[in-house]
N, C-alpha and C positions, 0 to 999 in steps of 0.2 A: 568410564562411569558417567562423566559429565555429559558426553554425547547422548547416552541413553536417557538421562533425565531431560535433556533438551528435546529429544525426539518425543518423549511423553508429553512435554509441555506444548510443543508446537502442534501435536496431534489434536489438541483441544481447540485450536483456533478454527473458526467456521470455514475458512478457505481450505484447510487441510483435513478437517474432521471427516471421517469416513474413508479416507484414502487407505490403501493397504499398508500394513506395518512395514513392508519392504520399501514402498515408496516414501513413507515418512522417514524411515532411517536413511534412505538415499538422499533426501532433501536436507536432512538435519546437518549433513556435512558442510553445508553452505551457510548455516545460520549462526547468528550471534545475538545476544541480548543488547538492547539499547535503552537508555533512560533519557527522556527528554524533559527538561525542566520547563516550568511556566515561562513564557517569553522567549525561550531559546528556539532558534531556527533549526529545523531538521535539514532543510535544503533551501536554496535560493534559485530563483529563475535564472536560466542561462548556465548554471553549473552543470557539470557532467552528472548524469543520472547513472549511478553505479550500484544502487541497491533497491530492492523491492521490500516494502515494509508491511508487516502484519501487526496491526495495533492490538495489543492485549488489554490495555486500560488507558484511561485518560482521554483528553480531547485535543485535537489538532485543527487549527484553522488553515484552510487553503486560501491563499490571498494572491491578488494581482495588484500591481501598482498602476494608478492612473494619474497622469500629470496634473489634471485639474482637480480630481477628487481625492487624491492620496491613496491610502490602502483600502482595498475593497475585499471583504471576506466573501468568497463565492460559495464556500461550503465548509461545514464543520464535520469532521469524521472522528470516530471514536472506537472503543473496544469492539472487536469483531470485524472491522473494516480492513481492507487491503489498500495500500497506497504506494504509488510509484511505478506503475507499469511502463513508464518512459524508459526504464532500464532495459526493456525488451525490444525497443524499436528505435532505429536510427532517426535522428542524429544523436540519440542517447543524451538528451539535455532536458532539464526541468523546464516546464512551461509556466511555472508559478512558484510561489513561496509556500513553505509549510512551517507553521510556528505553533509551539505548544501553548495551549490555552490553560490547561491544567497539567500537572505532572502526568507524563505518559510513559508506559512501558511497551516496548515493541520488540518484535523479532525483525532483524535486518537480514535479508537474504542477499548475499553477494551476487551481483549481476553476472560477472564473468563465470563464476562457478555454476550459477543457474543455467546460463546458456549452454555450458558444456554438458550438464546433466540432461537438459532437454534433448540435446542431440545424441547423447550416448544411449539413452533408453527411451525409445519412442512410445512405449506403453506409459511410462511415467510422464513424458512430454504431453501426450494426449490428455491424460487425467488432470495434470496440473493446468494446462492451457484451457481446458474446458471449464474448470472451476474459476480460473481468472476471468475468462470471458463472461461468465455469469455475474461476477462482481462488477465488471465494466458495464454490463447491461443494466444492472440494478442502479449503478451510479448515474447512468444516462437517463433512466426513468425518473430518478429523484430530481435531476436537473430540469427535465421536461416539466414536471409538476411545479417546480419552483418558478420556472419561466411563466407558466400559466397563471400562477398566483400574482406574479409581478405585473403582468400585462392585463389582468382581469380589470374590467371596468369598475371604477369606484363610484358609488352614489354621491 
C-alpha cells in the first residue's frame, strides 16, 4: 500500500508527470521520501553521488567554496526541480554542495536501483532519460541567462 501511495505522489512531480503508470510504478521501487531541514546539507562536494533527488517543496542552495570569497551560491532550486544527475555519470561524485534554505521535502531515487532499472527496461530508460535531459537543458539555459546578467555592462 505504501508503494502505491508513493507512486501516486511521485507521478505528480514534473519530471515524472505524464509517464505511463507502468513506468511510474517501476520507478517507485527505487524511491524514498527525504526531509531536509533549513541549513542542513543534502550532500557535499566530493562525496559519492548515490541518489537523484526530485524536489517536492522548499528551497535548496547549490554552493561552491572559493578560498578567497568563501561560500558562493550558484543557483537556488525548489519544488518541481530535479537535482543530482551526478549519480548517473562517472566518477559518481558531487561537484558542489547542496544545502537547505527552507525546509524541503524530496523524493530520493537510489542511484544503484535507478541504474539497474534503466538497463532492465529500455523503454523506461528512454522515457526517463529524455525527461532528465530536458531538466538538464533547462538548468543550462538558466545558467546561461544568469551569466549574461552577471556580465552585462553596467552604466
